[in-house]
C-alpha positions in Angstrom: 0.0 0.0 0.0 2.9 2.3 0.8 4.3 1.9 -2.7 1.0 2.6 -4.3 0.7 5.9 -2.3 4.2 6.9 -3.4 3.3 6.1 -7.0 0.1 8.2 -6.8 2.1 11.1 -5.3 4.7 10.8 -8.1 2.0 10.9 -10.8 0.2 13.8 -9.1 3.4 15.8 -8.8 4.3 15.0 -12.4 0.9 16.3 -13.6 1.3 19.4 -11.5 4.7 20.1 -13.0 3.3 19.8 -16.5 0.5 22.2 -15.5 3.0 24.7 -14.1 5.0 24.4 -17.3 1.9 25.3 -19.3 1.0 28.1 -16.9 4.6 29.6 -17.3 4.2 29.6 -21.1 0.8 31.1 -20.9 0.9 33.7 -18.0 -1.9 35.7 -19.4 -4.3 32.7 -19.5 -5.8 31.2 -16.4 -5.8 27.4 -16.7 -6.9 26.8 -13.2 -10.3 25.4 -14.3 -8.5 23.0 -16.6 -6.1 21.7 -13.9 -7.8 18.3 -13.4 -8.0 17.7 -17.2 -4.4 18.7 -17.8 -3.0 16.6 -14.9 -5.2 13.7 -16.0 -3.9 14.0 -19.6 -0.3 14.0 -18.4 -0.9 10.9 -16.2 -2.6 9.0 -19.1 0.2 10.0 -21.4 2.8 8.9 -18.9 1.1 5.5 -18.4 0.7 5.0 -22.1 4.4 5.6 -22.5 5.2 3.3 -19.7 3.3 0.3 -21.0 4.3 0.6 -24.7 6.8 -2.1 -25.5 9.9 -1.1 -27.5 9.7 2.6 -26.5 12.4 3.4 -24.0 11.0 5.7 -21.3 7.9 6.1 -23.5 9.7 8.5 -25.8 7.4 9.6 -28.6 4.4 7.7 -27.3 4.0 10.0 -24.2 4.4 13.1 -26.4 1.8 12.0 -29.0 -0.8 11.3 -26.3 0.0 14.5 -24.5 -0.4 16.4 -27.8 -3.8 14.8 -28.5 -5.6 15.0 -25.2 -5.5 18.6 -24.1 -5.9 20.2 -27.6 -9.4 21.6 -26.9 -7.9 23.4 -23.8 -4.6 24.7 -25.2 -3.4 25.9 -28.6 -1.3 23.4 -30.5 1.9 25.6 -30.6 1.7 26.3 -26.9 1.1 22.7 -26.1 4.0 21.5 -28.3 6.3 24.0 -26.5 5.1 22.8 -23.1 5.7 19.2 -24.1 9.3 19.8 -25.3 10.0 21.9 -22.2 8.5 19.3 -19.9 10.6 16.6 -21.5 13.7 18.7 -20.8 12.6 19.3 -17.2 12.1 15.6 -16.5 15.3 14.6 -18.2 17.1 17.2 -16.1 15.5 15.9 -13.0 16.4 12.4 -13.8 20.0 13.5 -14.3 20.2 15.4 -11.1 18.8 12.4 -9.1 21.3 10.1 -10.8 24.2 12.4 -9.9 22.9 12.7 -6.3 22.6 8.9 -6.0 26.1 8.5 -7.5 27.5 11.0 -5.0 26.0 9.1 -2.1 27.8 5.9 -3.2 27.1 2.3 -2.3 25.7 1.6 1.1 28.1 -0.4 3.3 
């Protein structure tokens, strides 16, 4: 049960980061009413990428789903910019966590 709660927290935080990325790109637009839809679209895209065989880290699959789902809410060009920026953010986060874990070393 503890692992499920951590996984839910991870997915929720990931969706909120994507929402924040969109909001940073569109500061003049309030997307607060679309928050549940945007977060849900990100989680669905993440899960689709995770279960697709042959796609390392869901690359390509996640972006296609993310591009298709929130189109009624956000313009295509803004959505594409947010997807690319979010991929850079997640790759950067993965790299930072890897370096941090590497710095900690092996447990004795």
